C-alpha angles and dihedrals in degrees: 000000000000121000143161134204121213144157116243124222091278092051097253114147112240136180126212123192133191124261113298092027101057093117089067090061095053091044094051092044096048106028115020118087123176089263092050091048090052091049091050092047089053089050091050089053090052089052093047091049088052092241089126132028100203140003129197128187125181118212131184094271106010145038119219120205119190126189129177091274109018147045125210126187120191128180115231088232087072088074100084128153134223133018098284098155127090117242114283094022126114138194118252102226104150089113091049103057133039138164138189144155118290090241090055093051089049091054091048093049093049092051094043091051091051092047098051092044093054 
């Protein structure tokens, strides 16, 4: 999983991730403050210590699900109803769902927290 952190022209901290992990970039940019990153890192430590089996947090645009090994991030907009597509068409949802190992997410959160506090 490749990523970069940068400040846009207005000075806002942004995250950009490689294909298949783009959702993490939007989630970090829009929803993860230093305090939230710290809280998630503490929760990751609880999972790694086997104090919890699973953790779920609902954000404005995404839901994060952590297990003892993995992290999954899914946009709320993935929950659509009905068969609204013509035959042969598919939804493009690569930017709406991402997963990674729990250790990878911890590394990203530590680096993101350091970047936005700098």
